[in-house]
N, C-alpha and C positions, 0 to 999 in steps of 0.2 A: 240810609234814611235821609241824609241832607240831600242827596240828588233828587229824591222824590219831592221834597218839600220846596227845594228852588224851582224845579219845573212846574210844580202846581202853583206857585205864586207868579211865575212868569207867564203861565197860561190864562191865570184869571185876570191879569192885567192886561194882557194884550187881546182877549176875547172881547172885553169891554171896550177896548178903544177902536177896533177895526172889524166890526161887525160884518161889513161888506167885502172883506176879504178873504184870503185862504190861509189855511194852516198846512204847512209842509214840513214833514218829519223826514229826516234824513237818517237812514241807518247805514250799518256797514255794507248791506247788500242791494239796497233799493230806496227809492224814495216813494212818498205818498202824499198827494196834496187833498185836501177837503175844504169845501167851502165854510166859511166860519158860521153863516148863518144857518147852516144844517145842523152843527155841533149841538147837541142836546145834554152832553155829559162827559166828563173827563174823570176817570176814575185810575186808582193804582192797585195792583195786588202785588203779590210778592216779587215779582219779577217783570212786570208789565206795565205799560201805560194803555188803558183801553178807551178808546174814543168812541162814542156812541153818536152817530149822526142820524138823521130821519130816513136814511136809505140803508145803512149799513153799521156794523159794529167793527172797528179795527183793534186789533191787540198787537201791540207792538214792544218787542222785548227791549227792556231797559239796558241790558248788557251791550247791543247793537245800536243803542240810540247814540248818534253823532251831534245833531242839532235839530232843532224846533224852529222854525221861522214863519214869519207873517208878511204877506205880500198883498199886493192889489190884483196880482194875475198869478194863476197857478204855474208853479215852476216844476213840479215833478214830472219825471220821464213818462209816467203813466198817462199822461194827456196826449202823447203823441201816437200817431197811426202807425199800423205793421207794414203798410204799402200806400205808395202814392201813384200818381200817373207814370212816372218815369223810374222808379224804384220799387224794389221788392226783395224778397228773401225767400228761396226755396230750398229745403233740405240742406242747409248750411252754406248755400251759393247765393251771392248777391247777384240780382239781375239789375243791370243799369240799361236805360234806353235815353240816351242825351249825350251831349258834349260838355266838357268841363273839368273841375277838379272834385273828385270824389274824396271826401273827407269821412273818416270812421272815428268816432270818439268814444272812449269807455264812459262808464257810469259815473266817474269822477270828473268827466269833462275833459279829460286828456286826449290829445290828438293821438291816436295809435297807427293810422294808415292815412296816406295822402296818396293818390293816384289821378293822373290825366286820362279821362275816358273820351273816346270818339265814336260815338254812336251805340249800337247794342252790343254789350259785353256780359259775360257771366264770370265772376270772380269769387273764386273759393274764399271761405272765412275760416276753413280748418286751422290755419296758423295761430288764430286767436285764442287766449284762454277762455274758458267758459265762462260767461257772465252776460250783462246786459250792454248793449251798444247803441249809439246814435249813428244814422249815416245821412250824410247831406251831400246833395248835388244841386248847385244854385240855391234857388228859393225852396227846393223841396227837401223834407227832412221826415225819417222814420226812424223807428227802433226796432231792434231784434235781438232776440235771446239766443245765445250759442250754448 
């Protein structure tokens, strides 16, 4: 019960202080960001935080909750696209068109692969454990789920 009370107090203070920012919930397996201006209600049931916005209702398990943060810009991986002009993923294969260092990060932000690419390449992602990943080549960044 203490965890619920602490989260509720923190949310109440932060919602009033940063109505033009974002709330980002970090769970063991994912991140989710929502605009604070769209948050209509935050409640708790037996094992969940329920965030109701003007667009959706998010039900997040307390057992997986790692942190809740408030920022001026969204930080969740959900805001990244699944492909860009020079990067994409098809059936577990990373498709690259470009030159430079290709970086692959896990959902915790750890660099799990670093490789120099020169032109068009197809790189298997089969050696990576299942999960959410971020791929970066130069200024382009995408996400993919393995």
